[in-house]
N, C-alpha and C positions, 0 to 999 in steps of 0.2 A: 417527497422521498424518491430516490432513484429506483423506479420499479424495474428498469431494464438491467440493472447491475445486480448480479447474484453471486453467491459463493462459487468458487472453482472456475470462474470465467477469467480469461486473460484480458487485461486492460493496459492502456498506455496513459501515462501522465501527460496532460496537455498544457499545464500551467504550473508555475512555481519553480523552485530551485531544483526540483527533480524532473524537470520537463524532458520528455523523450524516453524515460525508463519504462520498461515493461515488467509486468509481474502478474501473478495469479491472485485473485481476491481471496483472502483468508477469512474475513468476517465482514458482514455488513451490520453496522451499528445503528441503533434507533435514532440517533441524533444527527442524521445526514452525513455520516462519516464512514469510511471504509478502511480496512487494513489490507495493504497490498504487499505481497511477499517481496522482500529485498528493497523496498522503497521507503524513504523517510526513516532511516535507522537512527536510533537514539541509544545512549549508554545508560543502563540502570545499574546502580550499585547495590549489592546485597550486603546486609550487615552480617557480622560474625554470629554463627549459631553452633550448636553441637554437631550438626550434620556437616556444616561448612565452617570449620574453625578459622580458616584464613580470610573469609569474606571474599567477594569477587565482583567483577563488573561483567555485565551481560549486554550484548548487542541485541536489540529487538526492534520491531517495527512500531512506529507511532501511526496514529490514524491520519487520514488525509480527507479533505472534504470531497464528496462525490462529484461536485461540479468540476473538479480539477482532473478527472479521469474520463476516458472514453473507451468503449469496447474496442479491442484490438482489430477485430474484423471490420468494423465500421471505419476505424482509422486507416486501415490498409486500403479500403475501397476509395476513400477520399484522396489518399496519396496517389493512387493510380489514375483517378480522374483529372488530377491537376497536371499530369504529364502530357 
């Protein structure tokens, strides 16, 4: 498990279709996955209920494997050293 990645830290996605995006970690899950704010957005559909008679669609974050993210401060220092 990623011991260095914790809630509220800023991370950068380093692999996958969302490569280069930054966001704050919302949740670290037990199965080696993390939720990052604004990254890997999916659409969930809510069924009709008494509280929500129209039904709706909601945009929310899906989890991403922790090996695909890096702490932003570490990413920035690596970028500086390459120049």
